[in-house]
C-alpha positions as CSV (number, residue, x, y, z in Angstrom):
1,M,128.8,75.0,153.6
2,K,128.3,73.5,150.1
3,K,125.6,76.1,149.3
4,V,128.0,78.9,150.3
5,L,130.8,77.4,148.2
6,L,128.4,76.9,145.2
7,V,127.2,80.6,145.5
8,L,130.8,81.8,145.6
9,I,131.8,79.8,142.6
10,I,128.7,81.0,140.6
11,F,129.4,84.6,141.7
12,F,133.1,84.3,140.7
13,L,132.1,82.9,137.2
14,I,129.6,85.7,136.6
15,F,132.1,88.3,137.7
16,F,134.8,86.7,135.5
17,L,132.5,86.5,132.5
18,N,131.3,90.0,133.0
19,M,135.0,91.1,133.0
20,C,136.0,89.0,129.9
21,I,133.1,89.4,127.6
22,V,133.1,92.8,125.7
23,H,130.1,94.0,123.7
24,I,131.0,95.9,120.5
25,P,127.9,98.0,119.6
26,K,128.5,98.5,115.9
27,D,130.8,97.6,113.1
28,H,133.7,100.1,112.9
29,Y,137.2,100.7,111.8
30,I,140.0,101.5,114.2
31,L,142.8,103.7,112.9
32,V,146.0,103.5,114.9
33,A,148.3,106.3,113.6
34,E,151.9,107.0,114.0
35,N,151.4,110.7,114.8
36,T,154.7,111.8,113.6
37,F,155.4,113.8,110.4
38,I,157.3,112.1,107.6
39,S,159.8,114.9,107.6
40,T,160.8,117.7,110.0
41,E,160.7,120.4,107.3
42,E,157.1,119.5,106.6
43,K,156.2,119.8,110.3
44,E,157.9,123.2,110.7
45,K,156.3,124.5,107.4
46,V,152.8,123.4,108.4
47,Y,152.9,124.5,112.0
48,K,154.4,128.0,111.3
49,T,152.3,128.7,108.2
50,F,148.9,127.8,109.7
51,N,149.5,128.5,113.3
52,F,148.9,124.9,114.4
53,K,149.9,123.3,117.7
54,R,149.2,119.8,116.3
55,I,147.5,117.6,113.7
56,Y,146.2,114.4,115.0
57,L,144.6,111.2,113.5
58,T,142.2,109.6,116.0
59,E,141.2,106.0,116.6
60,D,137.6,106.7,115.3
61,Q,138.7,107.8,111.8
62,S,138.8,111.5,112.3
63,I,141.3,114.3,111.9
64,M,141.9,116.6,114.8
65,F,143.3,120.0,114.5
66,Y,144.7,121.8,117.5
67,I,144.8,125.5,116.4
68,F,146.1,128.5,118.4
69,D,143.1,130.9,118.7
70,N,145.0,134.1,118.7
71,L,144.9,134.5,115.0
72,K,142.2,133.7,112.4
73,V,143.4,130.7,110.3
74,N,142.9,131.1,106.6
75,L,143.0,127.4,105.8
76,E,140.9,125.0,103.9
77,L,141.0,121.1,104.4
78,V,140.9,120.1,100.7
79,R,141.0,116.4,100.7
80,V,142.2,113.2,102.4
81,E,143.8,110.3,100.4
82,I,144.2,106.8,101.7
83,F,147.1,104.7,100.4
84,Y,147.8,101.0,100.8
85,E,151.3,99.8,99.9
86,N,152.0,103.2,98.1
87,K,148.8,102.7,95.9
88,M,145.9,105.1,96.4
89,V,142.8,103.1,97.4
90,G,140.5,106.1,98.0
91,M,140.0,109.8,98.3
92,V,137.6,112.0,100.4
93,N,137.0,115.5,99.0
94,I,136.2,117.8,101.9
95,N,136.8,121.4,100.8
96,M,135.9,123.0,104.1
97,K,137.5,125.8,106.0
98,T,139.0,124.8,109.4
99,D,137.0,127.5,111.1
100,D,133.8,125.8,109.8
101,L,134.8,122.3,111.1
102,D,133.1,121.0,114.3
103,S,134.5,122.1,117.6
104,Y,135.6,119.1,119.7
105,G,135.9,119.3,123.5
106,A,136.8,122.3,125.5
107,D,139.4,124.9,124.6
108,F,142.6,124.8,126.7
109,L,145.8,126.7,127.3
110,D,149.1,125.4,126.2
111,E,152.4,125.5,128.2
112,T,153.1,129.0,127.0
113,G,149.6,130.3,128.0
114,R,148.1,130.6,124.5
115,K,144.6,129.5,123.9
116,V,144.2,126.3,121.7
117,V,141.0,125.4,119.9
118,T,140.2,121.8,118.8
119,K,138.5,121.3,115.4
120,I,137.6,117.8,114.1
121,C,136.6,116.3,110.7
122,F,134.9,112.9,111.0
123,L,135.6,110.4,108.1
124,E,133.8,107.2,109.4
125,K,131.3,107.0,106.5
126,D,134.1,107.6,104.0
127,F,136.2,104.7,105.5
128,F,133.2,102.3,105.1
129,R,132.8,103.5,101.5
130,I,136.5,103.1,100.7
131,M,137.4,100.0,102.7
132,G,134.2,98.2,102.5
133,K,131.3,97.5,104.9
134,N,132.9,94.3,106.4
135,Y,136.5,95.1,105.5
136,E,136.2,92.9,102.5
137,I,138.4,95.0,100.2
138,Y,141.6,95.2,102.3
139,N,141.2,92.4,104.8
140,K,144.8,91.9,105.7
141,N,146.8,91.2,108.8
142,Y,145.6,92.6,112.2
143,P,146.5,95.5,112.5
144,N,147.9,96.2,109.0
145,G,150.7,98.8,109.1
146,K,151.0,99.4,105.3
147,F,148.5,102.3,105.2
148,E,149.3,106.0,104.7
149,I,146.9,108.9,104.9
150,A,147.7,112.1,103.0
151,I,146.0,115.3,104.2
152,Y,145.9,118.2,101.8
153,L,145.6,121.7,103.2
154,R,145.2,124.9,101.2
155,N,146.4,128.3,102.5
156,L,143.6,130.7,101.3
157,K,145.8,133.7,101.3
158,T,148.5,132.3,99.0
159,N,146.5,129.4,97.4
160,E,149.5,127.1,98.3
161,I,148.6,123.5,99.0
162,L,150.6,121.6,101.6
163,K,150.5,117.8,102.0
164,V,150.8,116.1,105.4
165,N,151.5,112.4,105.3
166,R,150.9,110.0,108.2
167,K,151.6,106.3,108.4
168,C,148.9,104.3,110.2
169,R,147.5,100.8,110.8
170,I,143.8,100.2,110.1
171,Y,141.8,97.2,111.4
172,F,138.1,96.3,111.5
173,E,136.1,95.4,114.6
174,K,132.8,93.6,114.0
175,K,129.6,94.1,115.9
176,G,128.8,91.5,118.6
177,Y,130.4,90.0,121.6
178,E,134.1,89.4,122.0
179,L,135.9,87.3,124.5
180,F,138.7,89.3,126.2
181,I,141.2,87.3,128.2
182,P,143.1,89.6,130.6
183,S,146.8,88.8,131.0
184,V,147.9,88.3,134.6
């Protein structure tokens, strides 16, 4: 009876530790964006001008464009600027047409039946360059909500530049093991 109880306790401990210890394979930043536009006029102008369904900031420091595929989009992603407390901390020059960006995932149909293509621009290396390898430059509260990302888009037909602002929180996760305590 004691052996069975001991085996059950050991099994329970191994199971519990397996559930509570998380391995983080590499150092990385996590970007938690408020995916709302700063103003509704900006949203309408960007969506109608460029035939977008949505512009989305992802957790792995990338920008995702959901574009309706029925028209060729004459659009260039010019640059991305990162602000902390309304002061620019870094800029990423991209200068790439949205058609040339990497496709991400499968195409899908929206609620009206129009085909939507997903394009993505990865910024992970640029975040390490701007924010530091170990978050030493802006090591603030977890997660810090005083960041803003400005995305500059150029209409290649009219040469007009539109700016899309998004507020976000950025925090750093170090490589290694982390204890995760589930709430019951």
